[in-house]
N, CA, C and O of each residue as an XYZ file, in Angstrom:
448
protein
N      15.918     19.260      1.316
C      16.430     17.973      1.464
C      16.486     17.346      0.115
O      15.636     17.505     -0.761
N      17.697     16.528      0.012
C      17.987     15.811     -1.208
C      17.049     14.634     -1.353
O      16.361     14.181     -0.438
N      17.093     14.148     -2.692
C      16.286     13.217     -2.898
C      16.669     11.956     -2.100
O      15.794     11.283     -1.556
N      18.039     11.619     -2.026
C      18.549     10.632     -1.416
C      18.141     10.565      0.055
O      17.634      9.500      0.404
N      18.280     11.547      0.998
C      17.772     11.762      2.274
C      16.356     11.600      2.191
O      15.912     10.986      3.162
N      15.350     12.011      1.201
C      13.833     11.728      1.475
C      13.732     10.318      1.249
O      12.920      9.698      1.935
N      14.566      9.581      0.222
C      14.385      8.194      0.064
C      14.791      7.480      1.360
O      14.106      6.562      1.810
N      15.854      7.890      1.925
C      16.207      7.025      3.006
C      15.385      7.228      4.105
O      15.027      6.219      4.713
N      14.945      8.501      4.559
C      13.940      8.627      5.640
C      12.678      7.917      5.405
O      12.079      7.312      6.294
N      12.216      8.021      3.954
C      10.842      7.251      3.775
C      11.073      5.702      3.964
O      10.219      4.965      4.458
N      12.333      5.269      3.516
C      12.514      3.721      3.710
C      12.524      3.547      5.265
O      11.872      2.609      5.722
N      13.130      4.276      6.022
C      13.364      4.019      7.361
C      11.981      4.135      8.047
O      11.593      3.284      8.847
N      11.296      5.158      7.721
C       9.961      5.412      8.199
C       8.966      4.217      8.137
O       8.227      3.838      9.046
N       9.125      3.570      6.575
C       8.251      2.475      6.279
C       8.435      1.429      7.219
O       7.446      1.011      7.822
N       9.753      0.860      7.469
C      10.129     -0.137      8.275
C       9.530      0.014      9.654
O       8.852     -0.811     10.268
N       9.967      1.416     10.085
C       9.662      1.443     11.578
C       8.189      1.450     11.843
O       7.754      1.020     12.912
N       7.389      1.934     10.885
C       6.000      1.972     11.106
C       5.422      0.691     10.933
O       4.425      0.446     11.612
N       5.862     -0.200     10.136
C       5.478     -1.531      9.984
C       5.851     -2.422     11.190
O       5.088     -3.269     11.656
N       7.009     -2.175     11.624
C       7.295     -3.079     12.972
C       6.747     -2.546     14.227
O       6.461     -3.360     15.105
N       6.555     -1.250     14.442
C       6.205     -0.805     15.476
C       4.558     -0.772     15.595
O       4.033     -1.158     16.639
N       3.880     -0.366     14.650
C       2.414     -0.287     14.675
C       1.647     -1.182     13.623
O       0.434     -1.305     13.789
N       2.150     -1.715     12.729
C       1.662     -2.482     11.705
C       0.959     -1.719     10.711
O      -0.106     -2.212     10.342
N       1.313     -0.613     10.184
C       0.812      0.071      9.171
C       1.577      0.946      8.448
O       2.698      1.272      8.838
N       0.972      1.463      7.189
C       1.586      2.380      6.281
C       1.021      3.705      6.190
O      -0.149      3.795      6.562
N       1.599      4.770      5.773
C       1.059      5.865      5.653
C       1.251      6.573      4.174
O       1.899      5.927      3.350
N       0.795      7.697      3.837
C       1.078      8.335      2.483
C       2.252      9.108      3.100
O       2.255      9.381      4.300
N       3.275      9.469      2.253
C       4.512     10.142      2.508
C       4.067     11.656      2.395
O       3.347     12.048      1.477
N       4.543     12.463      3.380
C       3.960     14.067      3.133
C       3.042     14.253      4.357
O       3.209     13.797      5.488
N       2.156     14.928      3.946
C       0.967     15.277      5.018
C      -0.367     15.242      4.270
O      -0.309     15.530      3.074
N      -1.420     14.969      4.727
C      -2.857     15.023      4.026
C      -3.074     16.412      3.902
O      -2.637     17.115      4.813
N      -3.694     16.981      2.907
C      -4.005     18.325      2.694
C      -5.175     18.747      3.723
O      -5.417     19.944      3.880
N      -5.843     17.835      4.370
C      -6.786     18.197      5.409
C      -6.284     18.103      7.119
O      -6.930     18.181      8.163
N      -4.750     17.890      6.815
C      -3.929     17.797      8.264
C      -3.927     16.600      8.723
O      -4.882     15.832      8.603
N      -2.816     16.318      9.312
C      -2.397     14.972      9.835
C      -1.747     14.183      8.699
O      -1.348     14.773      7.695
N      -1.628     12.779      8.847
C      -1.136     11.821      7.953
C      -1.956     10.819      7.689
O      -2.533     10.338      8.664
N      -2.160     10.391      6.701
C      -3.348      9.610      6.216
C      -2.736      8.136      6.342
O      -1.613      7.960      5.871
N      -3.297      7.238      6.851
C      -3.086      5.737      6.950
C      -3.372      5.139      5.628
O      -4.496      5.295      5.151
N      -2.581      4.554      5.069
C      -2.922      3.628      3.689
C      -3.130      2.134      3.875
O      -3.896      1.463      3.184
N      -2.329      1.642      4.938
C      -2.512      0.071      5.317
C      -2.445     -0.148      6.515
O      -1.622      0.493      7.168
N      -3.177     -0.991      7.077
C      -3.228     -1.303      8.432
C      -3.143     -3.015      8.419
O      -4.026     -3.748      7.975
N      -1.834     -3.462      9.029
C      -1.746     -4.817      8.975
C      -2.547     -5.539      9.871
O      -2.585     -5.270     11.072
N      -3.317     -6.622      9.244
C      -4.252     -7.362     10.264
C      -3.566     -7.991     11.407
O      -2.435     -8.466     11.296
N      -4.263     -7.998     12.539
C      -3.758     -8.216     13.783
C      -2.519     -7.767     14.384
O      -1.939     -8.317     15.321
N      -2.077     -6.471     13.619
C      -1.098     -5.837     14.174
C      -1.439     -4.839     15.239
O      -2.641     -4.824     15.504
N      -0.791     -4.108     15.831
C      -0.953     -3.249     16.939
C      -2.132     -2.256     16.575
O      -3.141     -2.114     17.266
N      -1.842     -1.536     15.301
C      -2.869     -0.781     14.992
C      -4.248     -1.230     14.846
O      -5.241     -0.699     15.343
N      -4.192     -2.374     14.034
C      -5.697     -2.975     13.766
C      -6.126     -3.452     15.162
O      -7.341     -3.349     15.329
N      -5.418     -3.966     16.248
C      -6.028     -4.421     17.371
C      -6.615     -3.177     18.135
O      -7.595     -3.327     18.864
N      -5.984     -1.878     17.962
C      -6.363     -0.686     18.396
C      -7.789     -0.354     17.785
O      -8.638      0.189     18.492
N      -7.990     -0.620     16.726
C      -9.080     -0.038     15.890
C      -8.813      1.056     14.744
O      -9.639      1.793     14.207
N      -7.493      0.961     14.527
C      -7.296      1.987     13.405
C      -7.520      1.429     12.061
O      -7.319      0.224     11.912
N      -7.934      2.188     10.999
C      -8.381      1.748      9.638
C      -7.622      2.373      8.543
O      -7.103      3.467      8.767
N      -7.500      1.866      7.481
C      -6.886      2.510      6.273
C      -7.995      3.926      6.105
O      -9.217      3.892      6.253
N      -7.291      4.929      5.812
C      -8.153      6.135      5.595
C      -8.136      7.225      6.681
O      -8.237      8.438      6.497
N      -7.988      6.557      7.869
C      -7.838      7.400      9.045
C      -6.742      8.393      8.830
O      -5.844      8.067      8.054
N      -6.694      9.580      9.422
C      -5.781     10.693      9.571
C      -5.062     10.535     10.951
O      -5.720     10.615     11.988
N      -3.818     10.328     10.965
C      -3.170     10.234     12.222
C      -2.721     11.934     12.431
O      -2.166     12.674     11.619
N      -3.176     12.216     13.792
C      -3.096     13.493     14.206
C      -2.002     13.737     15.419
O      -1.317     14.758     15.365
N      -1.868     13.007     16.282
C      -0.929     13.022     17.111
C      -0.747     11.636     17.951
O      -1.620     10.777     18.069
N       0.520     11.591     18.494
C       0.960     10.631     19.287
C       1.305     10.866     20.645
O       2.362     11.472     20.821
N       0.558     10.474     21.791
C       0.824     10.995     23.145
C       0.747     12.291     23.328
O       1.446     12.848     24.175
N      -0.092     12.930     22.575
C      -0.314     14.389     22.695
C       0.760     15.112     21.735
O       0.651     16.319     21.522
N       1.663     14.454     21.234
C       2.602     15.351     20.265
C       2.047     15.372     18.816
O       2.027     14.343     18.140
N       1.617     16.516     18.371
C       1.002     16.629     17.147
C       1.942     16.059     15.878
O       3.164     16.093     16.022
N       1.520     15.675     14.965
C       2.216     15.058     13.785
C       1.649     15.763     12.625
O       0.521     15.517     12.199
N       2.445     16.647     12.114
C       2.173     17.371     10.901
C       2.587     16.858      9.608
O       2.055     17.167      8.542
N       3.643     15.994      9.765
C       4.123     15.392      8.348
C       5.144     14.283      8.698
O       5.536     14.125      9.854
N       5.536     13.565      7.725
C       6.011     12.108      7.948
C       7.518     12.377      8.729
O       8.000     11.493      9.437
N       8.226     13.725      8.518
C       9.390     13.797      9.297
C       9.052     13.826     10.712
O       9.671     13.085     11.475
N       8.072     14.658     11.182
C       7.722     14.682     12.762
C       7.247     13.266     13.045
O       7.592     12.807     14.134
N       6.489     12.472     12.222
C       6.313     11.111     12.845
C       7.503     10.233     13.090
O       7.689      9.531     14.085
N       8.227     10.360     12.121
C       9.705      9.342     11.966
C      10.399      9.727     13.258
O      10.880      8.827     13.946
N      10.494     11.076     13.668
C      11.148     11.659     14.955
C      10.419     11.053     16.159
O      11.015     10.496     17.081
N       9.067     11.201     16.087
C       8.476     10.534     17.342
C       8.389      8.996     17.448
O       8.143      8.469     18.533
N       8.568      8.350     16.444
C       8.533      6.768     16.591
C       9.679      6.342     16.917
O       9.733      5.289     17.553
N      10.808      6.991     16.594
C      12.230      6.721     17.047
C      12.444      6.989     18.503
O      13.531      6.683     18.994
N      11.523      7.524     19.228
C      11.568      7.786     20.646
C      10.771      6.866     21.270
O      10.945      6.770     22.485
N       9.934      6.158     20.763
C       9.119      5.321     21.552
C       9.586      3.968     21.966
O      10.103      3.137     21.219
N       9.323      3.828     23.364
C       9.991      2.383     23.688
C       8.769      1.355     23.414
O       7.565      1.543     23.591
N       9.408      0.277     22.955
C       8.479     -0.692     22.348
C       7.658     -1.391     23.696
O       8.161     -1.576     24.804
N       6.509     -1.665     23.356
C       5.620     -2.274     24.432
C       5.025     -1.343     25.175
O       4.031     -1.771     25.762
N       5.302     -0.110     25.378
C       4.566      0.960     26.119
C       3.338      1.316     25.435
O       3.458      1.611     24.246
N       2.135      1.347     25.971
C       1.124      1.865     25.445
C       1.093      3.380     25.062
O       1.523      4.169     25.903
N       0.642      3.844     23.913
C       0.692      5.381     23.531
C      -0.702      5.448     23.125
O      -1.353      4.551     22.589
N      -1.148      6.818     23.497
C      -2.489      7.351     22.906
C      -2.396      7.783     21.462
O      -1.567      8.667     21.244
N      -3.004      7.383     20.557
C      -3.007      7.786     19.140
C      -4.294      8.632     18.779
O      -5.388      8.078     18.886
N      -4.220      9.912     18.368
C      -5.287     10.661     18.109
C      -5.302     10.739     16.804
O      -4.286     10.979     16.152
N      -6.734     10.496     16.169
C      -6.737     10.438     14.774
C      -8.411     10.881     14.293
O      -9.402     10.686     14.998
N      -8.409     11.437     13.088
C      -9.587     11.632     12.579
C     -10.040     10.644     11.687
O      -9.287      9.973     10.981
N     -11.500     10.531     11.720
C     -12.145      9.615     11.077
C     -13.508     10.079     10.711
O     -14.279     10.281     11.649
N     -13.979     10.303      9.361
C     -15.359     10.716      9.246
C     -15.706     12.019      9.751
O     -16.871     12.221     10.096
N     -14.766     13.007      9.845
C     -15.190     14.096     10.392
C     -15.044     14.214     11.831
O     -15.078     15.335     12.337
N     -14.841     12.898     12.737
C     -14.624     12.852     14.077
C     -13.294     12.881     14.738
O     -12.441     12.315     14.055
N     -12.933     13.283     15.665
C     -11.672     13.146     16.272
C     -11.645     12.143     17.352
O     -12.341     12.366     18.342
N     -10.906     11.023     17.294
C     -10.918      9.819     18.186
C      -9.637      9.464     18.803
O      -8.603      9.721     18.186
N      -9.588      8.850     20.058
C      -8.324      8.487     20.439
C      -8.362      7.013     20.574
O      -9.413      6.441     20.865
N      -7.124      6.306     20.348
C      -7.000      4.872     20.448
C      -5.651      4.590     21.221
O      -4.617      5.223     21.008
N      -5.778      3.574     22.137
C      -4.491      3.152     22.735
C      -4.029      2.053     21.854
O      -4.745      1.162     21.398
N      -2.446      2.247     21.614
C      -2.047      1.437     20.789
C      -0.902      0.970     21.417
O      -0.318      1.828     22.079
N      -0.339     -0.296     21.402
C       0.779     -0.889     22.219
C       1.884     -1.269     21.055
O       1.890     -2.383     20.530
N       2.667     -0.396     20.762
C       3.785     -0.497     19.706
C       4.688     -1.793     20.166
O       5.061     -2.047     21.311
N       4.966     -2.626     18.837
C       5.872     -3.837     19.137
C       6.966     -3.889     18.228
O       7.056     -3.037     17.345
N       7.775     -4.762     18.345
C       8.799     -4.905     17.287
C       8.340     -6.315     16.541
O       9.116     -7.267     16.454
N       7.009     -6.339     16.021
C       6.384     -7.457     15.540
C       6.898     -7.751     14.150
O       7.539     -7.013     13.402
N       6.440     -9.101     13.949
C       6.933     -9.353     12.501
C       5.833     -9.217     11.588
O       4.696     -9.093     12.044
N       6.064     -9.227     10.216
C       5.257     -9.017      9.199
C       4.063     -9.845      8.955
O       4.280    -11.044      8.776
N       2.859     -9.440      8.913
C       1.611    -10.050      8.848
C       0.881     -9.541      7.547
O       1.314     -8.608      6.871
N      -0.340    -10.288      7.245
C      -1.047     -9.736      6.099
C      -1.580     -8.168      6.125
O      -2.128     -7.757      7.148
N      -1.436     -7.443      5.169
C      -1.923     -6.035      5.390
C      -3.076     -5.832      4.496
O      -3.211     -6.364      3.395
N      -4.051     -4.861      5.170
C      -5.261     -4.369      4.478
C      -5.029     -3.033      3.820
O      -5.044     -2.023      4.523
N      -4.790     -2.946      2.382
C      -4.752     -1.872      1.612
C      -6.022     -1.023      1.883
O      -7.024     -1.510      2.405
N      -5.928      0.215      1.517
C      -7.010      1.161      1.480
C      -7.650      1.151      0.115
O      -8.602      1.894     -0.126
């Protein structure tokens, strides 16, 4: 994939993640699997569901997320306002959290 398309996809993913979940991720994939969350917006959907910076996103509604391209594709298919089950890893444990994605406005973010 060219640098242009990588940049285009990363900008689109960043905006989509902030608007729907209120979070940011490391681009690519975490070496230990999944995608590492870097920022969780205070009072955003991810924060309200208990996601934290440093968590590794493993799946959304049972669909495994291996890299940011897969995440982008999954997020584009989600209807806003419908709760989704997010599977994540934290401190060696696998957890599931119910997140209600929205087209929310920007709020204060907590960086990792």
